[in-house]
N, C-alpha and C positions, 0 to 999 in steps of 0.2 A: 360200782365205782369204789375204789380203795378208800378206806376211812380210818382215821386215827381215833381210837376210842378213849384215849386219855391225853388230850392236848395239854400243853403247858402255856403259860402266859408268854407274850412276845418278849418281855423283859427276861424271863427265865431262859427262853430259847437263845436269846442273844448272848447269854453268858457262856454258852458252849464254845469250845475252840472251833475255828472255821474248818479245820480238818476233820473234827468229829462230826460237824454238820455235813461235810462233804461225804464222809463215810456212810452216813445214813441216806443222804440225798442221792448217792449213786444207786443204791438199791431202789429207792422210791421212784426215781426217774425211769429206771429199767422196768419196774413193775407197771407203771402207767403206759409205757411204750408197748409192753407185751399185752396188756389188757386191750388197748386199742387195736393192735394187730389181730388178736384172736377174735375180737368182736367184728372186725371188718372182713375177715376171710378165714374160712376153715381150710387150712392147708397143712402140709407136713411140718413137723417141728424143724426140719432142716431148712425149709424155705422161710419159715418164720424167723429163725435165727439169722439167716442171711440178710433179711430185710432189717431186723432189729439192730444188727451191729452197725448199720449205716446211721442210725439215730443215737446209739449209746456210745459210739467211739468218741475220742477227743475231737476229731474233725466234725462229726455230726453234732456234738454238743456245742462246739464253737459256732456252727451255723445257727443253732437254736438260740444262742446268746444274741446274735445279730438281730434275730426276729423279735425276741422278747424284751431286750434291754430298753427300748423306748417306752415300754408299757409299765416298767417297774415303778413302784412308789419310792419315795426317798428312803424309807426303812429297808425295803427290799434291795435297793441299789447299794446301800451300806453293807448289807449282808453279802451281796455278790462281790463287792470290792474286797471285803475281808477275806473271802474264799480265794479270789483271784490272786491276791497279794500275800497269801499264806506262806509262801516259800516251798510249796510242794515241788518235788523234783521229778520231772518227766523222765521216762526211760528213753533209751537211744532211738526208739522207733517213733517217738511223738515229737511234733513241733512244739516248742516251748510255749509260744503264744496261744496256740490252740489248747494245750494242756492246762494252762493257767485259767483260760476262759472257762473250760470245762469244769475245773475245780470250783470256780466261782458259781457256776450254774448248780453244781451238786450241793454246795453249801446253802444256796438259796432254797433248793428243793428240800433239804433236810430241815431247814428253819421253818418253811411253810408247813411241812408235815408235822413237826413238833407242835406248832401252834394250832393245828387242826384245820388249816385252810386247804382242805383237799379239793374243794370246788375250784379254787384258783389254780391249783396244780393241774387238775384235769383240763381246765380251760387253756392253760399254757401249752400242754402237750398236744391238745387238739389243734391249736393254732399252728404249732410247729408242723404237724402232719399236713395241714392245709397249705402251708407255704413251701414245704419241701416235698416234692413228689418224686418218688423213686421208680 
């Protein structure tokens, strides 16, 4: 399991801009998705990438938000909302609502990673895999 060796306090993590948290969270989410895929099946990298993009795209992350949002603590919900409402501009190929939800999820993952809560991150991604079967 991925682990942050130098976590910061929740107060410190909350001081980062939501787009900075999303920048980190995008990578963290994709790493967890890739880790789970590799551990579940030894297949070609092309097949792994094809499956992973369904989870890490804006549409996939938006579906993940629907699954995870009822489970968020008030602090996590606040981080999610900050990311969702950050004003990030989607490209022409993305639905704006999905893109903003995805940005909120990425901000949350960045926050949780910075605070060292990798167990919660892993549990979240595992739940997403259980709920979304491809």
